[in-house]
C-alpha positions, 0 to 999 in steps of 0.5 A, spaced: 441 577 524 438 582 518 431 579 518 429 579 525 433 586 527 428 588 521 422 585 525 423 588 530 424 595 528 417 593 524 414 592 531 417 598 534 414 603 529 407 599 531 408 603 538 410 609 535 406 614 534 404 616 526 407 624 527 414 621 530 413 616 525 413 619 519 419 624 522 423 617 523 421 615 516 424 622 512 430 622 516 431 614 514 430 616 506 434 622 507 440 618 510 439 611 505 439 617 499 446 619 500 448 613 502 446 610 494 450 614 492 456 613 496 455 605 494 453 602 487 452 596 489 450 595 495 451 588 499 445 584 499 445 578 504 439 571 502 436 575 509 434 580 506 432 577 499 427 573 503 425 579 507 423 583 501 420 578 498 416 576 505 414 583 505 412 583 497 405 578 499 404 582 505 405 590 503 401 591 497 405 598 496 412 594 497 415 597 491 414 605 494 419 604 499 425 601 496 430 605 495 437 601 495 435 595 489 430 595 484 423 592 485 425 588 478 430 585 482 425 581 487 422 579 483 429 576 480 430 574 485 423 571 486 424 567 480 430 564 482 428 562 489 422 558 484 426 555 480 431 553 485 425 549 489 423 545 484 429 543 481 431 540 489 424 537 487 424 534 481 431 531 482 430 524 481 431 518 486 437 513 486 436 507 483 438 500 481 441 496 486 444 498 494 451 500 494 456 495 496 460 497 503 467 497 503 468 491 508 464 487 502 469 490 497 475 489 500 471 481 501 471 480 494 478 483 492 481 479 497 478 473 494 480 474 487 487 476 490 488 469 494 485 465 488 488 467 481 485 462 478 478 463 480 472 469 475 466 472 477 462 467 477 466 463 481 466 468 487 458 470 486 458 463 488 462 463 494 459 469 497 452 467 497 453 461 501 457 465 506 450 469 506 453 476 502 447 478 497 450 481 492 449 481 484 455 477 479 456 484 475 458 486 482 463 482 484 466 483 476 466 491 478 470 489 485 476 484 482 482 485 482 485 485 476 490 480 474 495 482 468 496 475 466 488 471 469 489 466 463 496 463 463 494 460 471 498 461 476 503 467 478 510 467 478 510 467 486 505 462 486 509 457 482 515 458 487 510 457 494 508 451 491 515 448 488 518 449 495 521 444 498 524 441 491 527 447 489 534 452 491 536 458 488 543 461 487 546 468 486 553 471 486 554 478 489 561 482 490 565 484 495 571 489 495 578 487 498 583 492 502 586 492 495 580 494 491 580 488 488 573 484 488 571 478 490 565 474 487 561 471 493 556 464 490 550 463 494 546 457 494 540 457 497 534 452 499 527 456 499 524 451 504 527 454 511 530 459 507 536 455 508 543 458 505 546 451 504 552 452 501 557 459 501 564 460 497 568 465 494 573 467 488 577 472 485 574 468 479 568 465 478 568 459 472 562 454 470 567 448 472 568 453 478 561 455 480 558 447 477 563 444 483 560 448 489 553 445 486 557 438 488 559 440 494 552 442 496 550 436 494 553 430 494 548 426 494 541 424 495 539 430 497 539 434 490 532 439 489 528 438 483 529 445 481 535 449 480 533 457 480 539 463 477 539 468 473 542 469 465 548 470 467 553 468 463 558 464 468 553 459 466 556 457 462 556 449 459 559 445 463 555 448 468 549 446 465 552 439 463 553 438 470 547 440 473 543 436 468 547 429 470 546 431 478 538 430 475 536 438 476 532 442 472 534 449 471 529 455 471 532 461 469 529 467 471 526 473 465 533 479 463 532 483 468 528 481 472 531 479 480 524 480 483 523 472 479 528 470 484 526 474 490 527 470 495 536 469 494 536 477 492 533 478 499 538 473 502 543 477 499 541 483 502 541 480 509 548 477 507 551 485 505 548 489 511 549 484 516 556 481 515 560 484 508 558 491 511 561 491 517 568 488 515 574 489 510 575 483 506 583 483 506 582 476 501 579 470 498 580 466 505 578 471 510 572 473 506 570 466 506 571 464 513 568 471 515 561 468 511 562 460 514 562 464 521 556 468 519 552 463 515 554 457 521 554 460 526 548 464 527 543 466 520 542 457 520 541 456 527 539 463 530 536 468 526 530 468 526 525 469 520 518 473 519 516 468 513 518 462 518 514 464 524 519 467 528 524 461 527 530 460 525 532 457 519 534 451 522 529 449 528 530 451 534 526 449 541 521 453 545 523 453 551 518 450 556 520 456 562 522 463 561 530 464 561 532 468 567 539 468 565 541 468 559 548 466 556 550 471 550 555 466 544 558 474 540 559 471 533 564 474 528 566 478 535 561 481 537 557 483 530 551 479 532 550 473 538 546 467 539 543 467 546 541 460 550 539 459 558 544 459 562 546 452 566 
């Protein structure tokens, strides 16, 4: 804007008479001298610098017209602009392989996460067969970093591969109306997230715990693996009973509840949807409440995301949309089971 204003003033000067131009130039110079005494460092913009650089090229007497800056300053502006021009022109061009798009990078990470035993060469070959032209070193750069790649499959992969032959057990505590503690014992089948057995006792022992496992699997239905923690409740009597039943115990690491994820999750469900909403009057009362919740709702009616929206004991889908529904309350209306009305 300042450069355009200067050009307009120059065009106007060409149209004025020489006498008038001399007087106007004298008046402007006097005002500039006053401003120079008042302002020590004027605010010069890039447009002003370009104007003086252009004027220096076309006007020989440009040094005599300078009042707000020195001629050396204009020369310094020119040198600085010259260096900036050649610096930009001399920047090295981008060399090497083209950049990898975010979609391909996400695909490489997905393949490495879903196949923990695959290395960069295997993923590179798979991507090449899928039509992606990418280098092996690029694949290695965008792969997910596994902590224990040399140990084969991870713990969660092991649990998924043995869902049909594994059960898990654990205890959780429920306070009573008199502030005593009751211990609830849960046995969960991994394949359909079905609660196989639930029992309550005020004094858990190894013999009592082994008896509960026998009640859960009376004969011919024993799983191959039993996943448990390192609680002292599981003593020698428990170990002998489990071994006699032909079940292999898998103990989790100390202070690692994430290694028994399905059982920990079902205990959280039992707390949020059952025991947190009742006050246990005693052992028999808590046992009845848990059995009603497990048998009357959890195993037969409650839907699970991991089971494709179905229950542990699968429910059949109705052939036609049900207009009228019949509800059956569970635990006094805390939950409901819905069936088509007759």
